N, C-alpha and C positions, 0 to 999 in steps of 0.2 A: 504494500500500500504506500502510495506517495503522500508526503506531507505537503499540503497546499502552500504555495509561496507566501500567501498572506499570513499563515501561521509562523513561518520562518521569520518574516518581517517583524512580527510581534515579539518574537524572542529577542531580536536585536534591539527593538525599541523599548528599552528597560523602563523609561519613564512614561510610557504609553502616550506620548505626545503626537503620534502620527507621523513622526519624522525620526530618523536615526542620526544622532550626533556622531561626530568623528570618534569621540571618546567611547560612546556606546558600541559603535562598530568595532573598534579596536579591542575593547574588552572581551567581546564574544569571540573574535578571531584569536585572541590570546588564550582563551579558555580551550578552544577546540583545535588549535594549530600551534603547538608548542615550538615548532621549528621556524616560525615566522619571525623575522627580525622587525624591530620598530620601523625601520625604513620601508620594509616590504608592506607592513600593515598600513603605514601612511600612504604609500603609493596606491594600494588597492582602494583605500578610502577615497583618495583623490580621484581615482578612475571612476569610482561609483558615483561621486558627486559631480555629475555632468554640468550642472549650472554654476558650480563653484560658489555656492552660498553657505558652505560649511555644514550643510545638512543633507542627508540622503532621504529623498522622498520615495514613496513606494514605486513610482514608475522608474526611478533611477535604479533602485534595488532590483526590480524585475529585469531591467536591462543588463545588469551584471550577470545574470544567469541566462537570459535569452540569447545573448551574443554567442555563448558557448555552444548552444544547441544547433547553430547553423554552421559550425566549423568542424572539420575532422581533425584528428590528432596531429597530422602533419602540418596543417595550417596553424594550429595552436602553438606548436613547438617553434614555428617561425616568428611568432609574435611574442616578445618577452612579456608584455603586460597581459596578453590573453593567456599565456601559459601560467602566469602567477594567478590570474583569476581562476583558471582551471584547478590549480592546487587548492585554492580557497574553497571552491565548489566541492571538490572531492572531500575535503575535511569536514565541511558542513554536512554533507550527506552521511559521512561516516559517523559524525557525532550524534546525529539524530537517528542513525541506523535505519533510515528509509530513503527513498528517492524524494525528489522535490518536484512537485507538479507546478509548472509555471503558467498553466492556463488559468485564466481568471474566472 
């Protein structure tokens, strides 16, 4: 059974504000992906924050996962940031022990 992307978003959104702060995002990543450096976490948070307002809205969070579903592994390996996103995606799936359903 896949975990709906909205549920994953709520896990990241610790203060239930409807947006994920960079700190909230990095806290969850730190919990589930121990091998991720501070620089990598900041980079992934910056990639997810498409409009650069310091917050990750649901549509930006969804985009973090949607991009990966349209690429095969060889394309991902050629894109450093996409490859890092793939690692985050993998660890999130592993942490929740389920797939993530990105359909809304």
